[in-house]
Structures are given as structure tokens and as C-alpha cells.
N, C-alpha and C positions, 0 to 999 in steps of 0.2 A: 552451436547449440541453439535450439529454438528459443525465441523470446517469450516470456510469460507476461500475460496481460491481466491487470486487476482493474475493475470498474468500481470505484469507491463511492460511498455516500448513497447507496441504493436504498430507497425508502418504500417501494411498492413491489408486490409480486409481479406485476406486469413488466416493470423495468428489470427485475431480476431474471425473468424468463427470457426477455429479449437479449440481455447481455450474454446469457448462456448460448442462445441461438446464434448470436453474432460471433461466437468463438472465444469469449473471455474465459480465462482459466480460473478466475476468482472474482468474487464481489466483496465489497467492504460494507459492513453494517456499523454505522457510527452511533455509539452509545454515549456520546458526550452531550449532556443536556444543553450546553450553551451553543452548540453548533446549529446552523440553519439546516443541516442534514440529519438532525437527531432522530434516532429511531428508538422508541420505547422497547425495551427487551420483550415485553409481553406481546408486542406487535410483530416480532421477528418470526414467530412460528409460521405465519401465513406466507412469508417470503421463502423460508427454508423448505416448505412443503412443495414448492414449484420448481426448485432447483434440480438440474440434472445431477445424477450421482457423481459425475466427474468434474463438477464445478465447485470449487472450495469456498465456503463462506468464512470470512475473516472478521472477527469482532475487533472494533477500533475503540480503544479506551484512552482517555486523556486524564492524566494526573489522578489515577485511581490506584489504590493499593493492588499489587499483583494478585494477592489472595482473593480479593473481591472480584477482580476481573476473571480469574480462572473459575470462580464459583458460577458466575453468569455463563461463561463458556460451557461449563459442565451441564448446567440446566438446559441449555439450548442445543447441546450436542455439537458444538463447534470444535474444530480441530486446531485452529490457529488464532492467536491474539496479536494485535498490533498495538503498541503502547506509545504514547506521547507524554514525555515527562521532562522537566528541566534536568533531572538526573535519572537516567534510565534504571529501572529496577534490576537488582542483581540476584534476586531469589531464583530458585529453580522452578521453571514453569511446567515441567513434565507432569502429565503426558501431552501438554499443549505446545505446539510449535510457537516460538516467541519471535516476533519481528519488531524490535525496538526502532522507533523513528527518530532521526536526528535532523535538526534544522541547521543547515550549513551556511555560514557566511564568510568564512576565510579558511586559510590553510590550517590554522590551529584547530578548527572544527574537525578536520579529517584526522589529525593527530589524536584528538580525543576519542574518535570512533575506534581507531586502531587500538588505543590503550584500553578501552572498554572491552573490546573483543578478547584481547590478551588476558585481561583480568577474569573474564568469564571462562575462558579456556582453562585457566589455572584452577578455577573452582569446579570444573568438570561439567559445566552446562553452557556450552557455547550457544549463542542464538542461532536459530535456523537460517536467518537472513537479517539484514538491516535495511531500513528504508531511508533514503536520502531525500530530504525536502528542502524547500527554500526557507530562509530565515526572514520572518516578518515580526517585528517587535510586538509582543502581546498577543500573537496569534499562534494557534497550534494546528497548522495544516489547512488545506482547502482554500487557500487564499487566491489561487490563480497566478501567483508570482513565480517566475521561472527560477529554478535552482541554478547555482553558478556552474554551468557546464565546463567552463574553462579550468576550474579547479579539479574537476572529476576525470579529466582525460588521463587514462592510465591508472586510475585509482583501483587498488586491489586490496580489500580488507581481509582476504583469505577465506571468506565465506560469501555466499550469494548476496548481491545487493540490488535493490530496487530503486529506480529513479522516479521521483514524484516532483511536483511543483511546476505549475504553468504549462503542462503538456496539453496538447490538443491534436486533432487530426492533421493539422497543417505542419506541425513541427516535430511530431513523434519520430518520423523516419530520420530526420536530421539528428535528433537527440541520440537515437540508437547508433547511428553511424559514427557520431562524435565520441560518445563516452562508453558505448558498448556495455550496458548494464545487463544483469541477468533477467530483470523484469522491469516493467513500467507500470505506473499507477496513475490513474486520472479520476478526477471528480468534476470540478467546475468546467473543465475543457470539453465535456460532452453533455452539457446541460442546456435546457431551455431556461430554467430558473433553478435556484438551489434545491437539490433533492429531486428534481424532475429531469430525467434523462431524455436526450434527443436521439431517437433511434437511428437517424441518418448519421449523426456524429459518432455514435457508438460503433456502428458498422464500419465507418471510414477509419476510425482510430484503430480498431483491431486489424483491419485489412492493411493499413499503412505500416503498422508495426510489424506484421508478419512479412510483408514485402521487403522491408529494410533488413530484417534478420536473414531472409533468404539470400539477399545480395551479399551479405557478409560471409555467408557459408559457401558461396559459389567461387 
């Protein structure tokens, strides 16, 4: 299966357009006010206007009630929402695709992810995918710290999962070959500075991810 690539923390129309041209499947718009990649929802329209119709914008929400997050997504015409919470929301996000993010530090973290997915399946609204990020105390993603790949080898939560945490053009191929995720997500690993993407790194990240996926399919 082809790898899916998301470029997260996009803050300008130019960076969004370039990510699309480079072959990204999705971009992340970070609506967490404490983030160095924060994007005011009112500024998102300019970015959304330049996106290719086949590149998905994903709203990133941190410790925000799901109802409020879906309201913002509705106003902007987003299809997908990614949430970061100490305890992921269990409400039904329909009609929005929900990608709860989990910060993994040990094997117990993976058990908790599987338990959450089972709980949501019983409720009748299983998440569309889960995102696996590194655990850094007091931080909610975008830290540049690598997720524990050694724990993720063979991990199968029963739904698509996306690898984040410390990825960059130099290690994304190794990450894909090692843990074989459904998708990869990068923010700081393709930046000049927080919220400012490096076109060369974006292009290399997408190309290296695609190349590794083709090797696995051959």
C-alpha cells in the first residue's frame, strides 16, 4: 500500500501550495494557541484557498472539547480533525474523520491505544486512524523527539496508524522500513524555523517516504 504523507504545522499559503506540489497527501493546520506553529482559524481561509482539491487539510486541536473542534472544522470546511488530549475524546465526531494522537513512552501506552480503539468500536464510532507521537513531558507534539520505533515494530491497532515524532528527510525511509505505518507526519523535521517550511526538506521528505514504500511493495 502507498504511504500517506502529512506536512504539519503549515502557516502560510505558500508553504501549503508547495507541500501539495511536492506530493503531500495532507497538511496540518495547528489551532493550539500555545504552539509556535499556531494558526488563527481566521487566517486559515487563505491557506485553504490555494490547496489542490486532492490534498486534505487537517485541523489540529489540543485539549479542546470535541464539539468546539468540530464547530471550527465545520466553519472552515475541513474534513478531518486531529486531537491531542491526556484522555482522548470518546464523542462521535461524525461527519468529521477523527485522528486522536497518542504520545507513546512504553508498552503500556500501546495497550491503552488498543483499549481506546476497542471502546470506540463498541460505541459504534471507531476513529478513522490514530497518530503515534513521542512522549515529552508537558509537550503536546511538534517536539522533534523521535517516537520509540522499537516498541512499534509489528504494532497493529486494527485501524490505520500514522507515525510522527522526530521524523525528517534523513530518517523517514528507515522509519517506514522498520515500523511500516500507514502514514507519516512531520513538522519540525522539514522546517527552517517553527512554522516556516524548507522547500528542499519537504521535497526530500516526500520523495524518501515514497521510495521506501515502493521498496516494501516490490
